Backbone as CSV, one residue per row, in Angstrom:
resi,resn,N_x,N_y,N_z,CA_x,CA_y,CA_z,C_x,C_y,C_z
1,MET,0.808,-1.199,0.000,0.000,0.000,0.000,0.852,1.265,0.000
2,PHE,2.133,1.129,0.306,2.969,2.319,0.362,3.115,2.968,-1.008
3,VAL,2.985,2.178,-2.086,3.084,2.741,-3.432,1.898,3.651,-3.695
4,VAL,0.710,3.230,-3.304,-0.485,4.062,-3.481,-0.376,5.311,-2.612
5,GLY,0.141,5.161,-1.407,0.338,6.319,-0.537,1.313,7.315,-1.122
6,ASN,2.398,6.801,-1.684,3.369,7.700,-2.322,2.775,8.385,-3.546
7,LEU,1.961,7.661,-4.308,1.318,8.242,-5.484,0.362,9.363,-5.081
8,ILE,-0.445,9.119,-4.066,-1.376,10.146,-3.595,-0.612,11.345,-3.036
9,GLY,0.495,11.095,-2.340,1.318,12.187,-1.827,1.922,13.019,-2.946
10,ALA,2.379,12.349,-4.000,2.950,13.077,-5.135,1.885,13.898,-5.854
11,ILE,0.690,13.338,-5.997,-0.401,14.091,-6.627,-0.764,15.306,-5.782
12,ALA,-0.777,15.151,-4.463,-1.098,16.270,-3.576,-0.045,17.369,-3.679
13,GLU,1.232,16.985,-3.714,2.287,17.994,-3.829,2.239,18.707,-5.176
14,LEU,1.982,17.963,-6.230,1.875,18.562,-7.554,0.689,19.524,-7.623
15,ALA,-0.453,19.117,-7.075,-1.627,19.990,-7.049,-1.348,21.246,-6.239
16,ASP,-0.631,21.109,-5.134,-0.295,22.262,-4.303,0.598,23.239,-5.060
17,MET,1.583,22.722,-5.786,2.469,23.605,-6.551,1.720,24.305,-7.680
18,ILE,0.867,23.580,-8.389,0.120,24.170,-9.502,-0.844,25.233,-8.989
19,LEU,-1.553,24.933,-7.908,-2.483,25.910,-7.353,-1.754,27.140,-6.816
20,GLY,-0.595,26.941,-6.210,0.191,28.075,-5.723,0.675,28.965,-6.864
21,ALA,1.153,28.341,-7.934,1.607,29.123,-9.086,0.448,29.863,-9.729
22,TYR,-0.706,29.208,-9.844,-1.863,29.863,-10.453,-2.363,31.017,-9.598
23,MET,-2.255,30.879,-8.292,-2.646,31.970,-7.404,-1.777,33.198,-7.658
24,TRP,-0.476,32.988,-7.857,0.407,34.122,-8.136,0.135,34.723,-9.513
25,ILE,-0.260,33.891,-10.466,-0.625,34.410,-11.787,-1.849,35.314,-11.669
26,ILE,-2.810,34.921,-10.860,-4.003,35.748,-10.652,-3.630,37.065,-9.985
27,ILE,-2.769,37.009,-8.991,-2.361,38.230,-8.285,-1.636,39.177,-9.228
28,VAL,-0.714,38.660,-10.022,0.017,39.511,-10.971,-0.936,40.085,-12.005
29,SER,-1.874,39.292,-12.464,-2.855,39.773,-13.436,-3.702,40.903,-12.853
30,ALA,-4.105,40.758,-11.608,-4.900,41.806,-10.959,-4.075,43.082,-10.777
31,LEU,-2.813,42.924,-10.398,-1.959,44.112,-10.229,-1.698,44.811,-11.552
32,ILE,-1.505,44.045,-12.594,-1.231,44.632,-13.912,-2.464,45.349,-14.450
33,SER,-3.649,44.927,-14.037,-4.866,45.562,-14.539,-5.047,46.974,-13.982
34,TRP,-4.302,47.336,-12.951,-4.399,48.682,-12.392,-3.752,49.723,-13.284
35,VAL,-2.808,49.303,-14.118,-2.168,50.215,-15.069,-2.755,49.938,-16.447
36,ASN,-2.345,50.689,-17.413,-2.834,50.484,-18.770,-1.810,49.645,-19.531
37,PRO,-1.909,48.299,-19.437,-0.893,47.455,-20.075,-1.089,47.406,-21.584
38,ASP,-0.002,47.146,-22.271,-0.034,46.978,-23.718,-0.709,45.640,-24.028
39,PRO,-1.855,45.639,-24.714,-2.553,44.366,-24.960,-1.807,43.432,-25.906
40,TYR,-0.789,43.933,-26.595,-0.026,43.095,-27.521,1.219,42.492,-26.879
41,ASN,1.484,42.871,-25.631,2.621,42.314,-24.906,2.336,40.832,-24.640
42,PRO,3.300,39.939,-24.932,3.051,38.509,-24.742,2.764,38.128,-23.293
43,ILE,3.357,38.818,-22.343,3.107,38.503,-20.934,1.683,38.889,-20.559
44,VAL,1.251,40.043,-21.016,-0.119,40.492,-20.729,-1.121,39.545,-21.380
45,ARG,-0.852,39.125,-22.596,-1.751,38.193,-23.272,-1.800,36.856,-22.553
46,PHE,-0.642,36.370,-22.088,-0.617,35.113,-21.331,-1.442,35.239,-20.060
47,LEU,-1.248,36.334,-19.318,-1.992,36.520,-18.079,-3.498,36.571,-18.346
48,TYR,-3.885,37.246,-19.411,-5.295,37.336,-19.760,-5.859,35.960,-20.131
49,LEU,-5.128,35.246,-20.971,-5.604,33.922,-21.400,-5.620,32.912,-20.253
50,ALA,-4.718,33.066,-19.296,-4.635,32.116,-18.189,-5.693,32.380,-17.112
51,THR,-6.087,33.632,-16.934,-6.987,33.949,-15.825,-8.428,34.207,-16.243
52,GLU,-8.619,34.697,-17.431,-9.969,35.118,-17.827,-10.998,33.989,-17.860
53,PRO,-10.657,32.765,-18.271,-11.684,31.710,-18.268,-12.280,31.417,-16.890
54,LEU,-11.528,31.615,-15.829,-12.071,31.382,-14.489,-12.641,32.653,-13.864
55,LEU,-12.118,33.816,-14.262,-12.610,35.060,-13.678,-13.930,35.514,-14.302
56,ARG,-14.141,35.233,-15.570,-15.350,35.699,-16.260,-16.642,35.183,-15.610
57,PRO,-16.760,33.878,-15.300,-18.007,33.432,-14.644,-18.222,34.058,-13.265
58,ILE,-17.138,34.297,-12.554,-17.262,34.931,-11.231,-17.744,36.360,-11.407
59,ARG,-17.196,37.078,-12.387,-17.628,38.456,-12.647,-19.108,38.513,-13.011
60,ARG,-19.574,37.544,-13.802,-20.983,37.534,-14.196,-21.889,37.341,-12.988
61,ARG,-21.485,36.491,-12.061,-22.328,36.219,-10.892,-22.267,37.326,-9.853
62,VAL,-21.077,37.885,-9.637,-20.898,38.877,-8.578,-21.186,40.284,-9.087
63,GLY,-20.768,40.592,-10.298,-20.899,41.951,-10.807,-19.796,42.830,-10.243
64,SER,-19.898,44.099,-10.497,-18.884,45.026,-9.973,-19.483,45.824,-8.832
65,LEU,-18.680,46.064,-7.862,-19.110,46.834,-6.696,-18.600,48.264,-6.834
66,GLY,-19.346,49.085,-7.538,-18.927,50.475,-7.728,-17.672,50.586,-8.567
67,GLY,-17.517,49.729,-9.548,-16.331,49.755,-10.403,-15.174,48.933,-9.865
68,LEU,-15.347,48.311,-8.711,-14.294,47.491,-8.110,-14.530,46.028,-8.464
69,ASP,-13.552,45.413,-9.086,-13.645,44.011,-9.485,-13.051,43.150,-8.381
70,ILE,-13.906,42.385,-7.709,-13.430,41.539,-6.613,-13.294,40.083,-7.035
71,SER,-13.485,39.797,-8.325,-13.403,38.409,-8.782,-12.022,37.789,-8.558
72,PRO,-10.897,38.519,-8.735,-9.607,37.884,-8.419,-9.487,37.496,-6.940
73,MET,-10.028,38.329,-6.068,-9.959,38.018,-4.648,-10.796,36.784,-4.318
74,ILE,-11.960,36.651,-4.935,-12.804,35.486,-4.711,-12.105,34.225,-5.215
75,LEU,-11.470,34.323,-6.387,-10.773,33.160,-6.935,-9.561,32.777,-6.084
76,VAL,-8.829,33.761,-5.581,-7.691,33.458,-4.705,-8.181,32.801,-3.418
77,LEU,-9.280,33.280,-2.863,-9.833,32.648,-1.660,-10.275,31.214,-1.941
78,ALA,-10.839,30.975,-3.117,-11.227,29.607,-3.482,-10.001,28.707,-3.598
79,ILE,-8.919,29.237,-4.159,-7.690,28.450,-4.282,-7.109,28.151,-2.907
80,VAL,-7.127,29.138,-2.016,-6.631,28.916,-0.653,-7.464,27.841,0.037
81,PHE,-8.787,27.868,-0.161,-9.647,26.844,0.424,-9.321,25.468,-0.143
82,ILE,-9.162,25.382,-1.456,-8.854,24.094,-2.089,-7.509,23.570,-1.605
83,ARG,-6.532,24.481,-1.492,-5.214,24.039,-1.020,-5.279,23.543,0.418
84,SER,-6.042,24.218,1.255,-6.064,23.808,2.657,-6.984,22.609,2.894
85,PHE,-7.986,22.411,2.064,-8.886,21.276,2.261,-8.453,20.066,1.451
86,LEU,-8.411,20.204,0.145,-8.161,19.057,-0.728,-6.725,18.554,-0.617
87,VAL,-5.780,19.460,-0.692,-4.375,19.037,-0.664,-4.022,18.432,0.689
88,ARG,-4.473,19.051,1.763,-4.188,18.487,3.089,-4.861,17.135,3.278
89,SER,-6.088,17.002,2.751,-6.780,15.710,2.847,-6.024,14.628,2.082
90,LEU,-5.539,14.971,0.895,-4.758,14.004,0.124,-3.458,13.643,0.837
91,MET,-2.814,14.622,1.436,-1.564,14.345,2.154,-1.819,13.445,3.358
92,GLN,-2.903,13.683,4.100,-3.213,12.830,5.235,-3.570,11.414,4.772
93,ALA,-4.280,11.308,3.660,-4.605,9.978,3.114,-3.342,9.240,2.706
94,SER,-2.384,9.989,2.143,-1.133,9.323,1.735,-0.339,8.849,2.948
95,HIS,-0.388,9.592,4.047,0.316,9.160,5.255,-0.345,7.927,5.881
96,VAL,-1.657,7.851,5.780,-2.372,6.697,6.336,-2.026,5.444,5.528
97,LEU,-1.877,5.593,4.213,-1.621,4.443,3.349,-0.159,4.006,3.344
98,ARG,0.714,4.761,3.953,2.131,4.386,3.957,2.456,3.393,5.022
């Protein structure tokens, strides 16, 4: 059973790293939106393409609060919840199976 435990542990660590990196991409995207970025810049385009598919549905449901877009904050909070619930649960399951 230790092989299954190690596999679940590796999946949990990989998910934690991916979610952490995506959280920073969202933060950078939100910070860059405060200035007038060049839409043809490859970094700006990457940030837009990476974050907009998840931010758009949140924006539609929440709307804007007086011109303030809180969708990045909601998505970051969701990622923090997923990291603390799902990843920790997977790590504990992997320790039990070892």
